[in-house]
C-alpha positions as CSV (number, residue, x, y, z in Angstrom):
1,M,0.0,0.0,0.0
2,E,1.3,3.3,-1.0
3,A,1.5,6.1,1.6
4,L,-0.5,9.2,0.8
5,S,1.7,12.2,0.6
6,V,0.5,15.7,0.8
7,A,2.4,18.3,-1.1
8,P,3.4,21.4,0.9
9,A,1.2,24.4,0.4
10,P,2.8,27.0,-1.9
11,E,4.3,29.9,-0.1
12,V,2.0,32.9,-0.1
13,E,3.7,36.3,0.1
14,A,2.0,38.6,2.6
15,T,0.9,41.7,0.9
16,P,1.3,44.8,2.9
17,R,-2.0,46.2,4.1
18,A,-2.8,49.7,3.0
19,P,-3.4,52.0,5.9
20,S,-7.1,52.8,6.6
21,R,-8.3,56.1,5.2
22,L,-9.0,57.1,8.8
23,A,-5.6,56.0,10.3
24,W,-4.5,59.6,10.1
25,I,-6.9,60.4,13.0
26,G,-5.2,58.1,15.3
27,R,-1.8,59.3,14.2
28,G,-2.8,62.9,14.7
29,L,-4.2,62.1,18.2
30,L,-1.0,60.3,19.1
31,R,1.4,62.9,17.7
32,A,-0.4,66.2,18.6
33,G,-3.4,65.3,20.8
34,W,-1.4,65.8,24.0
35,A,-1.3,69.6,23.6
36,P,-5.0,70.4,23.9
37,S,-5.4,67.6,26.4
38,F,-2.7,69.1,28.6
39,V,-4.2,72.6,28.3
40,F,-7.7,71.3,29.2
41,A,-6.3,69.4,32.2
42,A,-4.4,72.5,33.3
43,H,-7.6,74.5,33.0
44,V,-9.6,72.0,35.1
45,V,-6.9,71.9,37.8
46,L,-6.5,75.7,37.9
47,D,-10.2,76.2,38.0
48,Q,-11.5,73.3,40.1
49,G,-8.4,72.5,42.1
50,F,-7.0,75.9,43.0
51,H,-10.0,78.2,42.1
52,L,-7.5,80.5,40.4
53,Y,-9.9,81.9,37.9
54,G,-12.0,83.4,40.7
55,R,-9.0,84.9,42.4
56,F,-7.3,86.0,39.1
57,P,-9.9,86.6,36.5
58,R,-7.3,87.8,34.0
59,L,-5.8,84.3,34.0
60,D,-8.5,83.5,31.5
61,M,-6.8,85.6,28.8
62,P,-3.5,83.8,28.5
63,M,-5.3,80.5,28.9
64,H,-7.3,81.2,25.8
65,V,-4.2,82.2,23.8
66,I,-2.5,78.9,25.0
67,G,-5.6,77.0,24.2
68,G,-5.6,78.5,20.6
69,L,-1.9,77.5,20.3
70,A,-2.7,74.0,21.5
71,I,-5.7,73.3,19.4
72,S,-4.1,74.7,16.3
73,F,-1.0,72.5,16.9
74,F,-3.4,69.5,17.1
75,F,-5.2,70.5,13.9
76,L,-1.8,71.0,12.1
77,G,-0.7,67.6,13.3
78,C,-3.9,65.9,12.1
79,W,-3.7,67.7,8.7
80,R,-0.1,66.6,8.2
81,A,-0.9,63.1,9.2
82,A,-3.8,63.0,6.7
83,V,-1.4,64.3,3.9
84,A,1.3,61.8,4.9
85,Q,-1.1,58.8,4.8
86,G,-2.8,59.8,1.6
87,A,-6.1,60.8,3.1
88,A,-5.7,64.3,1.8
89,G,-3.7,65.6,-1.2
90,R,-0.6,67.7,-0.8
91,P,-1.9,71.2,-0.3
92,A,-1.0,74.4,-2.0
93,R,1.4,76.5,0.1
94,G,-1.3,78.8,1.6
95,L,-3.9,76.1,2.2
96,T,-2.4,74.6,5.4
97,P,-2.4,77.8,7.4
98,L,-6.0,78.5,6.2
99,I,-7.1,75.1,7.3
100,V,-5.4,75.5,10.7
101,I,-6.9,78.9,11.4
102,L,-10.4,77.9,10.2
103,S,-10.3,74.8,12.4
104,T,-9.1,76.9,15.3
105,A,-11.9,79.3,14.8
106,M,-14.4,76.5,14.8
107,A,-12.9,75.1,18.0
108,T,-12.9,78.5,19.8
109,I,-16.6,79.0,18.9
110,L,-17.5,75.5,20.0
111,W,-15.6,76.1,23.3
112,E,-17.7,79.3,23.9
113,F,-20.9,77.3,23.1
114,A,-19.8,74.8,25.7
115,E,-19.3,77.7,28.2
116,F,-22.7,79.0,27.4
117,G,-24.3,75.6,27.9
118,S,-22.4,75.2,31.2
119,D,-23.8,78.5,32.4
120,R,-27.4,77.6,31.4
121,L,-27.4,73.9,32.4
122,L,-25.0,73.7,35.3
123,K,-25.7,77.2,36.6
124,T,-22.0,78.3,36.3
125,S,-21.0,81.9,35.5
126,V,-18.2,81.4,33.1
127,Q,-19.4,83.8,30.4
128,T,-19.7,87.2,32.2
129,S,-20.5,89.3,29.1
130,V,-20.6,89.5,25.4
131,E,-17.3,91.4,25.5
132,D,-15.7,88.5,27.5
133,T,-17.0,85.9,25.0
134,L,-15.7,87.9,22.0
135,S,-12.3,88.5,23.6
136,D,-12.0,84.8,24.4
137,I,-12.7,84.0,20.7
138,L,-10.2,86.6,19.6
139,L,-7.5,85.4,22.0
140,G,-8.0,81.8,20.9
141,L,-7.7,82.9,17.3
142,A,-4.5,84.8,18.1
143,G,-2.9,81.6,19.4
144,G,-4.1,79.8,16.3
145,L,-2.7,82.5,14.1
146,V,0.8,82.0,15.5
147,V,0.8,78.4,14.5
148,A,-0.9,79.2,11.1
149,I,1.8,81.8,10.3
150,A,4.5,79.4,11.4
151,S,3.1,76.6,9.2
152,W,3.0,79.1,6.2
153,R,6.6,80.2,6.8
154,G,7.7,76.5,7.0
155,G,8.9,76.6,10.7
156,A,5.7,75.4,12.2
157,P,5.9,73.5,15.5
158,G,4.3,70.1,15.4
159,P,4.6,66.7,14.0
160,D,6.8,66.8,10.9
161,E,4.5,64.6,8.8
162,D,4.5,66.2,5.4
163,R,8.2,67.0,4.8
């Protein structure tokens, strides 16, 4: 009786998997998400832990500038990750700063909506006046403008994804 023999399976070369079209989000979070997370954590500690905003109301002003810097750094990192991973095309020179500043504008406005909601739903008194709200938006945009200008000039801080 003849023994049955089984031929070895042919070798199959593993094909590299293409990154997901959404992988840039995770990469952006890992590379640049620490900045707005740190600023938010500092805000909570300064406000809830030390009650410094009540004692030093003007502390709110530099925190909005720093928040604008941090969130624009995050948006720049996400944009660069999207370009590097092929989820977005390589932008024209002026497009990256425009995207950064518009994203920062959106984030500052959403932050002010959150403060408004907090005042109404949680009975806080974060927004003291229209002037305060508008200056908060302007200060956040000022921080974002620094990163946008730096990205336009080529010396932008942040993850070096698209160079």
